[in-house]
C-alpha positions in Angstrom: 1.9 0.8 20.0 1.1 1.3 16.4 -0.9 -0.8 14.1 -0.6 -0.7 10.3 -2.8 -2.4 7.8 -2.3 -2.9 4.0 -5.1 -3.5 1.5 -4.0 -6.6 -0.4 -7.1 -7.4 -2.5 -10.8 -6.7 -3.1 -13.5 -9.3 -3.1 -17.2 -9.2 -3.8 -19.7 -11.0 -1.7 -21.3 -14.1 -3.1 -25.0 -15.1 -2.6 -26.3 -18.7 -2.3 -26.4 -19.1 -6.0 -22.8 -18.2 -6.4 -23.4 -14.7 -7.9 -21.4 -11.7 -6.8 -23.3 -8.8 -5.4 -22.8 -5.4 -3.7 -19.7 -3.3 -3.4 -16.3 -4.9 -3.2 -14.9 -5.5 0.2 -11.2 -4.9 0.9 -8.9 -7.6 2.3 -6.4 -6.2 4.8 -3.3 -7.8 6.3 -0.5 -6.7 8.6 2.6 -5.6 6.6 4.6 -8.3 8.4 2.4 -11.0 6.9 3.2 -9.7 3.4 6.9 -8.6 3.6 8.1 -10.2 6.8 8.8 -8.9 10.3 12.5 -8.1 9.6 11.9 -5.9 6.6 9.1 -4.0 8.2 10.9 -3.3 11.5 14.1 -2.4 9.6 12.2 0.5 8.0 11.5 2.0 11.5 15.2 3.1 11.7 15.2 5.0 8.4 15.1 8.7 8.2 11.8 10.1 7.0 13.4 11.6 3.9 14.8 8.2 2.9 11.4 6.6 3.3 9.8 9.3 1.2 12.3 8.8 -1.6 11.7 5.1 -1.5 8.0 5.6 -1.9 8.5 8.1 -4.8 10.8 5.7 -6.5 8.4 2.8 -6.1 5.5 4.8 -7.6 7.8 5.8 -10.5 8.6 2.2 -11.2 4.9 1.3 -11.2 3.8 4.3 -13.2 6.8 5.3 -15.4 4.9 8.0 -17.3 3.5 9.8 -14.3 4.5 13.4 -13.7 7.0 13.9 -10.9 5.0 16.8 -9.4 1.8 14.8 -9.5 3.5 11.9 -7.6 4.8 14.3 -5.0 1.4 15.9 -4.6 -0.3 12.5 -4.3 2.0 11.3 -1.5 2.2 14.6 0.3 5.8 15.6 -0.4 6.4 19.2 0.1 
């Protein structure tokens, strides 16, 4: 079995006076809780190259001015 977790948010702890303190703590969820079971399990059937292209294209949509080679280096594309 495999377990995947996705960081969805960061929160800072709060003391009794309601003040935030310390380092932010990440909030993690299973991918199924975010995108649904069907979508997550359908990706298991994809070829690795297709998944890699989907990741690259998603990063490009989020950061349109990013350099192609920098994106590939960041995600480990060879």
